[in-house]
C-alpha positions as CSV (number, residue, x, y, z in Angstrom):
1,M,9.1,-8.2,-65.0
2,A,11.9,-7.1,-67.4
3,V,12.0,-5.2,-70.7
4,G,13.4,-7.0,-73.8
5,K,16.6,-5.9,-75.5
6,S,14.7,-3.8,-78.0
7,S,14.6,-1.1,-75.3
8,R,16.6,-0.1,-72.3
9,H,13.9,2.1,-70.8
10,Y,10.9,1.4,-68.5
11,L,7.4,2.5,-69.1
12,G,6.8,6.2,-68.6
13,E,10.3,7.3,-69.7
14,S,10.3,9.6,-72.8
15,E,13.9,9.9,-73.9
16,S,14.8,9.3,-77.5
17,V,16.7,6.1,-78.3
18,E,18.2,4.5,-81.4
19,I,16.9,1.0,-82.3
20,Q,18.4,-1.3,-85.0
21,H,15.8,-2.5,-87.6
22,G,17.0,-4.7,-90.4
23,G,20.4,-3.0,-90.6
24,R,18.9,0.5,-90.5
25,R,18.9,2.8,-87.6
26,R,16.0,5.1,-86.6
27,T,15.5,7.4,-83.7
28,T,12.2,7.0,-81.8
29,S,10.7,8.0,-78.5
30,S,10.6,5.3,-75.9
31,L,6.9,5.8,-75.6
32,D,6.6,4.7,-79.2
33,T,8.8,1.6,-78.7
34,P,7.1,-1.8,-78.8
35,Y,8.0,-3.3,-75.4
36,V,8.6,-7.0,-74.9
37,L,7.9,-8.4,-71.4
38,V,10.2,-11.2,-70.3
39,L,9.3,-13.0,-67.1
40,T,12.2,-14.5,-65.2
41,P,12.2,-16.3,-61.8
42,R,13.8,-13.3,-60.3
43,Y,11.2,-10.8,-61.4
44,I,8.3,-13.2,-60.5
45,L,9.6,-13.2,-57.0
46,I,9.9,-9.4,-56.9
47,G,6.4,-9.1,-58.2
48,I,5.0,-11.5,-55.5
49,F,6.9,-9.7,-52.8
50,S,5.6,-6.3,-54.0
51,L,2.0,-7.4,-54.1
52,G,2.3,-9.0,-50.7
53,F,3.8,-5.8,-49.2
54,A,1.0,-3.7,-50.8
55,V,-1.8,-5.9,-49.3
56,S,-0.1,-6.0,-45.9
57,F,0.4,-2.2,-45.8
58,S,-3.3,-1.6,-46.8
59,Y,-4.5,-3.9,-44.1
60,F,-2.3,-2.2,-41.5
61,C,-3.7,1.2,-42.5
62,L,-7.3,0.0,-42.3
63,S,-7.0,-1.9,-39.1
64,S,-5.0,0.7,-37.2
65,G,-6.9,3.7,-38.3
66,S,-9.3,3.5,-35.4
67,H,-6.5,3.8,-32.9
68,F,-5.9,7.5,-33.9
69,Q,-9.6,8.4,-33.8
70,D,-11.2,10.3,-30.9
71,N,-11.4,7.8,-28.0
72,A,-15.0,9.0,-27.3
73,S,-16.1,7.3,-30.5
74,V,-18.0,4.0,-30.0
75,P,-18.1,1.2,-32.6
76,T,-21.6,0.9,-34.1
77,D,-21.3,-2.8,-34.4
78,P,-19.5,-4.5,-31.4
79,V,-17.3,-7.4,-32.5
80,E,-17.1,-10.4,-30.3
81,G,-13.6,-11.2,-29.0
82,V,-12.4,-7.6,-29.5
83,V,-12.0,-5.5,-26.3
84,E,-12.4,-1.8,-26.7
85,E,-10.0,0.4,-24.6
86,V,-11.7,2.7,-22.1
87,G,-10.5,5.3,-19.7
88,Q,-7.9,7.2,-21.8
89,L,-8.4,10.3,-19.7
90,P,-9.1,10.5,-16.0
91,F,-12.9,9.9,-15.5
92,M,-15.0,12.7,-14.1
93,G,-18.4,12.5,-12.4
94,Y,-20.2,12.2,-9.1
95,N,-19.9,9.7,-6.3
96,T,-22.3,9.3,-3.4
97,W,-20.0,8.3,-0.6
98,N,-18.5,11.5,0.8
99,A,-21.9,13.3,0.9
100,Y,-24.2,10.5,1.9
101,H,-22.3,7.3,3.0
102,C,-25.0,4.6,3.3
103,E,-28.0,7.0,3.2
104,I,-28.7,6.5,-0.5
105,N,-31.8,5.6,-2.5
106,E,-33.0,5.7,-6.1
107,T,-34.9,9.1,-5.7
108,L,-31.7,10.7,-4.3
109,I,-29.5,9.4,-7.2
110,R,-32.1,10.4,-9.8
111,E,-32.1,13.9,-8.3
112,T,-28.3,13.9,-8.2
113,A,-28.1,12.9,-11.9
114,D,-30.7,15.7,-12.7
115,N,-28.6,18.2,-10.9
116,V,-25.4,17.1,-12.7
117,I,-27.2,18.3,-15.8
118,K,-29.0,21.3,-14.5
119,L,-26.0,22.8,-12.7
120,G,-23.9,22.5,-15.9
121,L,-21.5,20.0,-14.4
122,A,-22.0,17.6,-17.4
123,D,-21.2,20.4,-19.7
124,V,-17.6,20.7,-18.3
125,G,-17.0,16.9,-18.3
126,Y,-18.6,15.3,-15.2
127,N,-20.4,12.5,-17.0
128,Y,-20.5,9.6,-14.4
129,V,-23.0,9.1,-11.6
130,N,-21.5,6.5,-9.3
131,V,-23.5,4.5,-6.7
132,D,-21.1,3.6,-3.8
133,D,-21.6,1.1,-1.0
134,C,-24.9,0.1,0.7
135,Y,-27.2,-0.2,-2.3
136,S,-28.0,-3.9,-1.9
137,E,-29.6,-6.4,0.3
138,K,-27.4,-8.0,3.0
139,N,-27.6,-11.4,1.4
140,R,-27.5,-12.7,-2.1
141,S,-30.5,-14.4,-3.7
142,E,-31.0,-18.1,-3.7
143,A,-29.6,-18.1,-7.2
144,G,-26.4,-16.4,-5.9
145,D,-27.0,-12.9,-7.3
146,I,-26.5,-9.5,-5.5
147,I,-30.0,-8.0,-5.0
148,A,-30.7,-4.3,-5.1
149,N,-32.3,-3.2,-1.7
150,A,-36.0,-3.5,-2.2
151,E,-36.9,-0.5,0.0
152,R,-34.3,2.0,-1.2
153,F,-34.2,0.8,-4.9
154,P,-37.7,-0.5,-5.5
155,S,-37.6,0.1,-9.3
156,G,-34.4,-1.9,-9.6
157,M,-31.0,-1.0,-10.9
158,R,-31.7,-1.4,-14.6
159,N,-34.5,1.2,-14.3
160,L,-31.9,3.6,-12.6
161,T,-29.2,3.2,-15.2
162,D,-31.7,3.6,-18.0
163,F,-32.7,6.9,-16.4
164,I,-29.1,8.0,-16.0
165,H,-28.2,7.0,-19.6
166,G,-31.3,8.8,-20.8
167,L,-29.7,12.0,-19.5
168,G,-26.6,11.4,-21.6
169,L,-24.6,10.3,-18.6
170,K,-22.8,7.1,-17.5
171,A,-23.4,5.1,-14.4
172,G,-21.0,3.5,-11.9
173,I,-21.5,0.8,-9.3
174,Y,-19.5,-0.4,-6.3
175,S,-18.3,-3.8,-5.1
176,D,-15.5,-5.4,-3.1
177,S,-12.7,-7.9,-3.8
178,G,-13.5,-9.7,-0.5
179,W,-16.3,-11.6,1.1
180,F,-18.2,-8.4,2.0
181,T,-18.0,-4.7,1.1
182,C,-16.6,-2.3,3.7
183,A,-20.2,-1.7,5.0
184,L,-20.7,-5.5,5.2
185,Y,-22.9,-6.0,2.1
186,P,-22.1,-8.9,-0.2
187,G,-18.7,-8.7,-1.8
188,S,-17.6,-10.3,-5.1
189,F,-14.9,-12.8,-4.1
190,Q,-15.6,-16.1,-5.9
191,N,-18.4,-14.4,-7.7
192,E,-16.4,-12.2,-10.1
193,E,-17.8,-13.5,-13.4
194,R,-21.4,-13.6,-12.1
195,D,-21.2,-10.0,-10.7
196,A,-19.4,-8.5,-13.7
197,R,-22.2,-9.8,-15.9
198,L,-24.9,-8.6,-13.4
199,F,-23.4,-5.1,-13.1
200,N,-22.6,-4.6,-16.8
201,V,-25.1,-6.6,-18.9
202,E,-28.2,-6.9,-16.6
203,W,-28.0,-3.7,-14.7
204,G,-26.2,-1.6,-17.3
205,F,-23.4,0.0,-15.3
206,D,-20.3,1.5,-17.1
207,L,-17.8,1.6,-14.3
208,L,-16.9,-0.5,-11.3
209,K,-15.3,0.8,-8.2
210,Y,-13.8,-2.2,-6.4
211,D,-12.8,-2.0,-2.8
212,N,-10.4,-3.9,-0.5
213,C,-12.3,-5.0,2.6
214,A,-13.2,-8.4,4.1
215,V,-10.1,-10.2,2.8
216,P,-10.4,-14.1,2.8
217,F,-8.0,-16.1,4.9
218,D,-4.7,-16.8,3.2
219,E,-5.4,-20.5,3.0
220,I,-8.5,-19.8,0.9
221,I,-7.4,-16.9,-1.3
222,K,-3.8,-17.9,-1.9
223,E,-3.2,-14.7,-3.7
224,G,-1.5,-11.4,-3.0
225,M,-3.0,-8.0,-3.6
226,V,-2.3,-8.2,-7.3
227,G,-4.0,-11.6,-7.7
228,K,-7.0,-10.5,-5.7
229,F,-7.7,-7.6,-8.0
230,T,-6.8,-9.6,-11.1
231,R,-9.8,-11.9,-10.6
232,M,-12.3,-9.1,-11.4
233,S,-10.1,-7.6,-14.1
234,N,-10.1,-10.9,-15.9
235,A,-13.9,-11.2,-15.5
236,I,-14.5,-7.8,-16.9
237,R,-12.2,-8.4,-19.9
238,D,-13.6,-11.9,-20.6
239,L,-17.2,-10.5,-20.5
240,A,-16.2,-7.7,-22.9
241,K,-14.7,-10.3,-25.3
242,E,-17.8,-12.5,-25.1
243,T,-20.3,-9.7,-25.6
244,G,-18.4,-7.3,-27.9
245,R,-19.5,-4.5,-25.5
246,A,-17.1,-1.9,-24.1
247,P,-15.7,-3.2,-20.8
248,M,-16.7,-1.5,-17.6
249,L,-14.1,1.1,-16.5
250,Y,-12.3,-0.6,-13.6
251,S,-11.3,1.6,-10.7
252,L,-9.3,-0.2,-8.1
253,C,-9.8,1.0,-4.5
254,Q,-7.0,-0.7,-2.5
255,W,-5.8,2.5,-0.7
256,G,-2.3,2.5,-2.1
257,R,-1.5,-0.9,-0.6
258,E,1.3,-2.8,-2.3
259,E,2.3,0.0,-4.6
260,P,-0.5,-0.2,-7.2
261,W,1.3,2.4,-9.4
262,L,3.7,-0.5,-10.3
263,W,1.1,-3.0,-11.4
264,A,-2.5,-1.8,-11.5
265,R,-2.2,-0.3,-15.0
266,E,-2.3,-3.8,-16.3
267,L,-5.7,-4.4,-14.6
268,G,-7.7,-1.2,-14.7
269,Q,-7.7,2.5,-15.5
270,A,-7.4,4.0,-12.0
271,W,-6.0,2.9,-8.7
272,R,-6.3,4.5,-5.3
273,S,-2.8,5.7,-4.3
274,T,-3.5,6.7,-0.6
275,P,-5.9,5.9,2.2
276,D,-9.4,7.5,2.4
277,I,-9.5,11.3,2.1
278,E,-10.9,13.4,5.0
279,D,-12.4,16.8,4.8
280,T,-9.4,18.6,6.4
281,W,-6.4,20.5,5.1
282,R,-4.1,18.0,6.8
283,S,-5.6,15.2,4.8
284,I,-5.3,17.1,1.6
285,A,-1.7,18.0,2.3
286,G,-0.9,14.4,3.2
287,I,-2.3,13.1,-0.1
288,I,-0.5,15.7,-2.1
289,N,2.8,14.7,-0.3
290,A,2.3,11.0,-0.9
291,N,1.5,11.5,-4.6
292,S,4.4,13.8,-5.2
293,F,6.7,10.8,-5.4
294,I,4.7,8.7,-7.9
295,T,3.5,11.2,-10.4
296,W,5.5,9.3,-13.1
297,A,2.9,6.6,-13.0
298,N,0.2,8.8,-14.6
299,N,-0.4,8.6,-18.3
300,F,-3.2,7.8,-20.8
301,Y,-5.3,4.8,-19.7
302,G,-4.0,4.7,-16.1
303,Y,-4.0,7.2,-13.3
304,N,-3.3,7.5,-9.5
305,D,-6.7,8.0,-7.9
306,M,-6.3,10.6,-5.0
307,D,-9.9,9.9,-3.9
308,I,-13.3,11.6,-4.1
309,L,-13.3,15.4,-3.9
310,E,-14.2,17.1,-0.6
311,V,-14.8,20.5,-2.2
312,G,-18.0,21.9,-0.8
313,N,-18.3,19.8,2.3
314,G,-17.3,22.5,4.8
315,G,-14.0,21.3,6.2
316,L,-11.9,23.4,3.8
317,N,-11.9,27.2,3.2
318,Y,-12.1,28.7,-0.2
319,E,-8.3,28.9,-0.8
320,E,-7.8,25.3,0.5
321,S,-10.6,24.1,-1.8
322,K,-9.0,25.7,-4.8
323,T,-5.7,24.1,-3.9
324,H,-7.4,20.7,-3.4
325,F,-9.1,20.9,-6.8
326,T,-6.0,22.2,-8.7
327,A,-3.7,19.5,-7.2
328,W,-6.2,16.7,-8.1
329,A,-6.7,18.0,-11.6
330,F,-3.1,18.7,-12.4
331,M,-2.0,15.4,-11.0
332,K,-4.5,13.7,-13.3
333,S,-6.6,12.1,-10.6
334,P,-10.1,11.2,-11.5
335,L,-12.4,14.1,-10.5
336,L,-15.4,13.0,-8.6
337,V,-17.7,15.5,-7.0
338,G,-18.7,14.4,-3.5
339,T,-21.0,17.0,-2.0
340,H,-24.7,17.7,-1.8
341,L,-25.7,19.1,-5.2
342,A,-29.2,20.2,-4.1
343,T,-27.6,22.8,-1.8
344,I,-24.3,23.5,-3.5
345,T,-23.1,27.1,-3.4
346,E,-22.1,29.2,-6.3
347,E,-18.6,29.5,-4.8
348,T,-18.2,25.7,-4.8
349,L,-19.5,25.5,-8.4
350,S,-17.0,28.1,-9.4
351,I,-14.3,25.8,-8.3
352,L,-15.7,22.6,-9.6
353,K,-16.5,24.2,-13.0
354,N,-13.2,25.9,-13.7
355,K,-12.8,25.0,-17.3
356,E,-9.2,26.1,-17.6
357,I,-8.2,23.8,-14.6
358,I,-10.3,20.9,-16.0
359,A,-8.6,21.3,-19.4
360,I,-5.3,20.3,-17.9
361,N,-6.8,17.2,-16.4
362,Q,-8.6,16.2,-19.6
363,D,-5.7,17.1,-22.0
364,P,-6.2,14.9,-25.1
365,V,-2.6,15.3,-26.2
366,V,-0.5,15.0,-22.9
367,G,-1.4,12.3,-20.5
368,T,1.4,12.9,-18.0
369,S,0.9,15.0,-14.9
370,V,2.7,17.8,-13.2
371,T,5.7,16.9,-11.0
372,P,7.6,18.9,-8.4
373,F,10.7,20.6,-9.5
374,R,11.4,22.2,-6.1
375,W,10.1,21.3,-2.7
376,G,10.5,24.7,-1.2
377,V,10.1,24.6,2.6
378,N,11.9,21.2,2.7
379,P,15.0,20.0,0.8
380,D,14.1,18.3,-2.4
381,W,12.6,14.8,-2.2
382,T,11.6,15.3,1.5
383,S,8.4,13.5,2.5
384,N,6.4,15.8,4.8
385,T,2.8,15.2,5.3
386,T,2.0,18.8,6.5
387,H,4.4,20.6,4.1
388,P,4.4,18.9,0.7
389,A,6.3,20.0,-2.4
390,Q,5.5,23.6,-3.4
391,Y,6.7,24.1,-6.9
392,W,5.3,22.0,-9.7
393,S,5.3,22.0,-13.5
394,G,4.2,19.8,-16.4
395,K,3.6,19.7,-20.1
396,S,0.2,20.4,-21.7
397,E,-1.2,20.7,-25.2
398,N,-1.0,24.4,-25.0
399,G,2.1,25.2,-23.0
400,T,3.8,24.5,-19.7
401,V,1.6,24.5,-16.6
402,F,2.8,25.5,-13.1
403,M,1.3,24.9,-9.7
404,L,2.6,26.8,-6.7
405,I,1.2,25.7,-3.3
406,N,1.7,27.8,-0.2
407,V,1.9,25.2,2.5
408,L,2.6,27.8,5.2
409,D,-0.1,29.0,7.6
410,E,0.4,32.6,6.5
411,S,0.5,34.4,3.1
412,A,3.9,34.4,1.2
413,D,5.5,35.5,-2.0
414,M,6.6,32.5,-4.2
415,T,9.4,32.9,-6.8
416,F,11.0,30.5,-9.3
417,N,13.4,30.6,-12.2
418,L,11.6,29.6,-15.4
419,T,14.3,27.0,-16.3
420,E,13.9,25.2,-13.0
421,S,11.1,23.5,-14.9
422,P,12.5,20.9,-17.4
423,W,9.9,22.0,-19.9
424,M,11.1,25.7,-20.3
425,K,13.7,27.0,-22.7
426,A,16.6,29.2,-21.8
427,G,16.8,32.5,-23.7
428,R,13.0,32.7,-24.3
429,Q,10.3,34.7,-22.7
430,Y,6.8,33.4,-21.9
431,A,3.3,34.7,-21.9
432,V,1.6,34.1,-18.5
433,R,-2.0,33.0,-18.1
434,D,-3.5,32.7,-14.6
435,L,-6.0,29.8,-14.6
436,W,-7.9,31.0,-11.5
437,T,-8.3,34.7,-12.3
438,H,-8.7,33.9,-16.0
439,T,-6.4,36.8,-16.9
440,D,-3.4,37.2,-19.1
441,N,-0.6,38.6,-16.9
442,G,2.0,39.8,-19.3
443,T,5.3,38.2,-20.0
444,A,7.8,36.4,-17.8
445,V,11.5,36.7,-18.5
446,R,13.9,34.5,-16.6
447,S,11.7,34.2,-13.4
448,F,8.3,34.6,-12.0
449,T,7.0,35.8,-8.6
450,A,3.6,35.3,-7.3
451,K,2.8,37.9,-4.6
452,A,1.0,37.2,-1.4
453,V,-0.2,33.7,-2.1
454,P,-2.8,33.0,0.7
455,A,-2.1,30.5,3.4
456,H,-2.7,27.0,1.9
457,G,-3.5,28.7,-1.3
458,V,-2.5,27.9,-4.9
459,V,-1.3,29.6,-8.1
460,A,-2.1,27.9,-11.4
461,L,-0.4,29.2,-14.5
462,L,-0.1,28.3,-18.1
463,M,3.0,29.7,-19.8
464,K,3.4,29.9,-23.6
465,D,6.6,30.6,-25.5
466,D,6.5,34.3,-26.6
467,G,9.8,34.5,-28.5
468,D,13.3,35.5,-27.6
469,E,14.0,37.3,-24.4
470,P,15.2,40.9,-24.7
471,K,18.8,41.2,-26.1
472,G,21.5,41.7,-23.5
473,T,19.5,40.2,-20.6
474,E,21.9,39.6,-17.7
475,P,23.4,37.5,-16.3
476,P,24.3,35.6,-19.6
477,C,22.9,32.4,-18.2
478,Q,19.7,32.2,-16.1
479,R,21.1,29.2,-14.3
480,E,24.8,30.0,-13.7
481,E,26.2,26.5,-13.1
482,W,29.0,25.9,-15.7
483,C,27.9,28.9,-17.7
484,M,30.8,29.7,-20.0
485,D,31.8,32.2,-22.7
486,K,32.9,30.7,-26.0
487,N,36.4,32.0,-25.1
488,G,36.5,29.7,-22.2
489,T,35.7,32.1,-19.4
490,R,33.6,30.7,-16.6
491,I,30.7,32.9,-15.5
492,D,29.6,30.9,-12.4
493,D,32.9,31.6,-10.5
494,I,32.5,28.7,-8.1
495,G,36.2,28.0,-7.9
496,F,36.0,24.7,-9.6
497,E,39.1,23.7,-11.5
498,P,38.8,21.7,-14.7
499,W,40.5,18.3,-14.8
């Protein structure tokens, strides 16, 4: 669109101009000027392009808006062919295996779900009740379906999930990528589509824990670990596309085999990073050690699963239990309670319900986990199953978090310089919050010392920037390497000659 020669201004301009009329000149405002619109090929193309851009931009804004909404929101009208993302944050809940193994039934699980509510566990985020192995008959039906055990689950699985959902909780189920489960009940190999539909649509489960036992012969499966677990991932996704329902959260349980942190994110939302946990400090220390080298894999929608919690099962003392829980939470593992809720102690509940620790695990802004910045007892990057890394830090929505683990068999002071953590700034001081004592502990300048940390105990801190450190704080650099005055004087005095 162009304006004719009677004016050199565009609409909206108000400068005065002179216009020739029949040999006479008069001054007029451009708002009074009669505009003539001249359409040329050039301006037609510009108009089409502008209109197209406006339409495209509007569509983008409308279609992508939901991406920035709270991930807990659920579409009111599922759309066939569109798969909703699930599992942005590590899932929390209860799993039957550590406490009961195969001794499960519908009454027990109903009581457990009730206790998740009554004990306030749901209030702090534990919203899944997961049924592990041994819930089914030993053989499939004539039609080929897995059947809930008639004696232990006489009301059927749909009745159970309806009850769990009625409490405002979600329900999880278990199966295996092989011929059988680890307890030799029917597995899902070659029945992935059938079982995904059974678990999700017919039975109403929201999560699938998928194990790694009873592997078919190579000449039959003709797949590696990735392919074996891809089969169920595809079945879950295809079912979600067909039904428009949210897909089941897919938790791979392949015990860390074949480095799942490299590939499992493409298939599901969590993957076991290590072999099965045991109710001992040695097992806890070994799992922390193994995961210290793969913390980089944790982020939104995909996490290393360090296995079901052993807190409350008797093999760990109070300090070890706090360390266990803190490490799992700060390393962004799913948090699944695995103890008897009917007889749980207040001490155990105080650990499992620590809101300040849970808040780091469930951070809606930062999906990454803590990582070690100093190993302590061992040289950095040393793998030691009994003495894992001791000094850890990570980002959070509200500041920098620190985890100090005393891996010794006796109490010890633990000290670190603030800027050993990559998330801390030089020249600043930091307000210190203890996430276990729930106290504000003053201000840290340059370094921090935790006094008399108990054997196998933990210190969990949140540090927030509290302004410039005091003027004249010495030495001039907290970390002296290559510290230099602007006049060229080296402060570190390491005898290094410049090139």
